[in-house]
N, C-alpha and C positions, 0 to 999 in steps of 0.2 A: 296238503292233499292237491294236487292238480287233479279236475272234475274235466270230463268230458261228455258234452251233451249231443253238439252240432260238431262236422268237421270241419276243419283248417282248411283255408286256401288252399295250402301245399298238398296236404293230401288230398284233398277233393281235385286239384290237380294232376296230381300224380294216378289218381282213379282212372280218369279221364284219359292219363294218356297210354293204360296199357290197351291193350285192343277188346273192341266192345262186341265184336260178333263173336265170342265164344262163350259157352255156357261160366257162371262164376255161381260160388257160394260164398254167403255170407257170415262170417258168425256173429250173433249179437250178442252181448253179455250186458244184462241188464240191474243196476241196484234202484230201487222205488223210494222216490220221498216219502216219508210220513205219511204228510200231506201235499196233494197234489196244489201245484201252485200257476193259477189261472189268469193271465191278465186282466186287469181292469176293466169292464164291460164284458169277458165273454160271457156266454150263455151260460155255462158252467161254473164260473166262479161264483164262489160263497156257498156252493151244494156240499161242501164238507166231504171231497170225494176224498180218497187214499191215493197216492200215486200209482196202487196196482188198480185201482180202478178207472184212473186216467187211461193209464195206458190199453186195459181191456175196451175203452171206447173207442181209444187208436187203432187198436185190431177190427173195433165194428165197423168203424168210419173208413178206414183205408182199406180192408179186405178185398172188396169187391175190384179193385184198380188193381191190387197185388197178383189175383189170381188174373183178372181180363191181361195181363202182360204176361201170363204164362208161369208166375211165381209159385213156388210149395215151397213145405214146410220138411226138411227130408230127418230132422232129429230136433227133438223139446227137450230139456230136462230142469228138476227144479236144484239151485247149489245146496249140497251139504259138506263141504270143506275144500281148503287147500293141501294141496299133498308137496307139490312144489314151486314154490313162490312165497311174497312177502305174508306175513304171519296175519297182518291186520286186512288181509285181501277179501271181499265177502262180494258176491252177488246173490240177488236173488233169484233171477232164472235166467234163461240161457239155451238159445237156439240157431239154426241154419237153415238159412232160406235158402234157397236155389233159383236160380231166374235161367231163361234159356239164353241169355246173352247179357253183357252188360248195358247194351243198348234199352233193353227191357227194364231194367232196373232205372234208367238214367230217365225212358219216358216216364216210369212211374213217378217218380218225385218233381215232374216237371208238371203234373195231373194237374190244375188248377183245384179239384175236388180232393187230390189227396196234401195239397198244400194248407189245404184248409183241416184236413185231420190232421195233420201232423204238430198242431197248439195241444195237442191231448197228450204226443209225445215228450214233448218239451213241456208241459205241465208235469209229468210222470215223473222225471228220470231226476234222480239225483246224481248218476252218472250213468255210464256208458261206454262198452268200446262196440266198434262194429269196423269187420277186417275179414278182405275179400281174400279168395281163396281159389284156383282152378281146382276143377273137382278131377281126382284123382280115382284108378278102378278102387273097391275094397276087397278085402280077403282076408283071411286068418293070419298074417303078416303084417312086420308094420315096415 
Protein backbone atom coordinates (compact mmCIF):
# COMPACT_ATOMS: atom_id res chain seq x y z
CA UNK A 1 0.00 0.00 0.00
CA UNK A 2 1.35 3.42 -0.96
CA UNK A 3 1.08 6.13 1.67
CA UNK A 4 1.18 9.87 1.19
CA UNK A 5 2.27 12.42 3.78
CA UNK A 6 3.85 15.19 1.68
CA UNK A 7 3.12 16.27 -1.91
CA UNK A 8 5.21 14.94 -4.75
CA UNK A 9 7.14 17.52 -6.77
CA UNK A 10 4.85 16.92 -9.79
CA UNK A 11 1.66 17.37 -7.74
CA UNK A 12 2.97 20.49 -6.02
CA UNK A 13 4.04 21.95 -9.37
CA UNK A 14 0.53 21.26 -10.73
CA UNK A 15 -0.93 23.08 -7.70
CA UNK A 16 1.35 26.08 -8.25
CA UNK A 17 0.47 26.21 -11.96
CA UNK A 18 -3.24 26.71 -11.22
CA UNK A 19 -4.57 30.23 -10.64
CA UNK A 20 -3.34 31.72 -7.37
CA UNK A 21 -5.81 34.60 -7.06
CA UNK A 22 -9.01 32.58 -6.56
CA UNK A 23 -10.53 31.01 -3.44
CA UNK A 24 -9.69 27.33 -2.91
CA UNK A 25 -10.97 24.56 -0.70
CA UNK A 26 -8.62 21.81 0.42
CA UNK A 27 -10.05 18.38 1.27
CA UNK A 28 -7.90 16.77 3.98
CA UNK A 29 -8.21 13.05 4.76
CA UNK A 30 -6.15 11.87 7.72
CA UNK A 31 -5.08 8.52 9.14
CA UNK A 32 -3.04 8.80 12.31
CA UNK A 33 -0.15 6.66 13.46
CA UNK A 34 -0.77 4.74 16.67
CA UNK A 35 2.39 6.40 18.04
CA UNK A 36 3.73 9.68 16.70
CA UNK A 37 7.16 9.37 15.08
CA UNK A 38 9.25 12.44 15.81
CA UNK A 39 12.84 12.81 14.63
CA UNK A 40 15.54 12.34 17.25
CA UNK A 41 16.20 15.55 19.10
CA UNK A 42 12.72 16.99 18.57
CA UNK A 43 11.23 18.50 21.73
CA UNK A 44 8.31 16.04 21.53
CA UNK A 45 10.34 12.88 20.82
CA UNK A 46 9.95 10.37 23.61
CA UNK A 47 6.74 11.85 25.01
CA UNK A 48 4.77 8.80 23.87
CA UNK A 49 2.18 10.87 22.04
CA UNK A 50 -0.36 9.22 19.78
CA UNK A 51 -0.61 10.39 16.20
CA UNK A 52 -3.90 12.11 17.05
CA UNK A 53 -2.18 14.01 19.90
CA UNK A 54 0.68 15.05 17.61
CA UNK A 55 -1.85 16.30 15.03
CA UNK A 56 -3.56 18.32 17.75
CA UNK A 57 -0.16 19.91 18.43
CA UNK A 58 0.14 20.71 14.72
CA UNK A 59 -3.25 22.43 14.86
CA UNK A 60 -2.30 24.37 17.97
CA UNK A 61 1.06 25.52 16.58
CA UNK A 62 -0.10 26.32 13.03
CA UNK A 63 -3.61 27.63 13.78
CA UNK A 64 -2.67 31.29 14.19
CA UNK A 65 -0.88 31.26 10.82
CA UNK A 66 -3.84 29.49 9.16
CA UNK A 67 -6.20 32.18 10.50
CA UNK A 68 -3.79 35.04 9.66
CA UNK A 69 -3.81 34.12 5.96
CA UNK A 70 -7.63 33.94 6.01
CA UNK A 71 -8.06 30.19 6.36
CA UNK A 72 -11.29 28.78 7.79
CA UNK A 73 -12.70 25.30 8.27
CA UNK A 74 -15.93 24.83 6.32
CA UNK A 75 -16.54 21.18 7.22
CA UNK A 76 -15.13 18.59 9.59
CA UNK A 77 -16.10 14.96 10.11
CA UNK A 78 -15.08 11.73 11.78
CA UNK A 79 -14.78 8.71 9.48
CA UNK A 80 -17.43 6.00 9.74
CA UNK A 81 -17.29 3.73 6.65
CA UNK A 82 -16.56 3.60 2.93
CA UNK A 83 -19.67 3.38 0.77
CA UNK A 84 -17.96 3.49 -2.64
CA UNK A 85 -14.27 2.71 -2.77
CA UNK A 86 -11.75 0.10 -1.66
CA UNK A 87 -12.98 -2.15 1.14
CA UNK A 88 -9.83 -1.57 3.18
CA UNK A 89 -9.84 2.24 2.88
CA UNK A 90 -10.23 4.04 6.17
CA UNK A 91 -9.55 7.50 7.52
CA UNK A 92 -9.66 8.79 11.06
CA UNK A 93 -10.73 12.35 10.31
CA UNK A 94 -11.50 14.60 7.40
CA UNK A 95 -12.01 18.30 6.94
CA UNK A 96 -12.25 20.99 4.30
CA UNK A 97 -10.12 24.09 4.79
CA UNK A 98 -10.96 27.16 2.76
CA UNK A 99 -8.46 29.84 1.80
CA UNK A 100 -9.19 33.22 0.19
CA UNK A 101 -6.69 32.27 -2.53
CA UNK A 102 -4.07 29.71 -3.41
CA UNK A 103 -1.55 32.49 -2.76
CA UNK A 104 -2.75 32.57 0.88
CA UNK A 105 -2.14 28.81 1.18
CA UNK A 106 1.36 29.24 -0.27
CA UNK A 107 2.02 32.12 2.13
CA UNK A 108 1.05 29.87 5.01
CA UNK A 109 3.31 26.97 4.05
CA UNK A 110 6.27 29.30 3.48
CA UNK A 111 5.93 30.90 6.92
CA UNK A 112 8.93 29.90 9.10
CA UNK A 113 6.67 29.28 12.13
CA UNK A 114 4.45 27.04 10.01
CA UNK A 115 7.48 25.13 8.76
CA UNK A 116 8.48 24.48 12.38
CA UNK A 117 4.91 23.35 13.21
CA UNK A 118 4.61 20.94 10.28
CA UNK A 119 6.98 18.46 11.98
CA UNK A 120 3.99 17.60 14.18
CA UNK A 121 1.86 16.79 11.13
CA UNK A 122 4.56 14.55 9.70
CA UNK A 123 5.02 12.79 13.04
CA UNK A 124 1.26 12.31 13.39
CA UNK A 125 0.22 10.84 10.06
CA UNK A 126 0.37 7.31 8.75
CA UNK A 127 -1.36 8.40 5.52
CA UNK A 128 -3.19 11.42 4.16
CA UNK A 129 -4.72 13.02 1.11
CA UNK A 130 -4.82 16.73 0.34
CA UNK A 131 -6.97 17.65 -2.65
CA UNK A 132 -7.56 21.14 -4.04
CA UNK A 133 -11.03 22.16 -5.21
CA UNK A 134 -12.51 25.39 -6.56
CA UNK A 135 -15.54 26.36 -4.42
CA UNK A 136 -18.90 26.01 -6.14
CA UNK A 137 -22.34 27.21 -5.02
CA UNK A 138 -24.04 24.89 -2.53
CA UNK A 139 -27.72 24.00 -2.62
CA UNK A 140 -30.18 21.17 -2.42
CA UNK A 141 -29.16 19.39 -5.63
CA UNK A 142 -26.12 17.63 -7.03
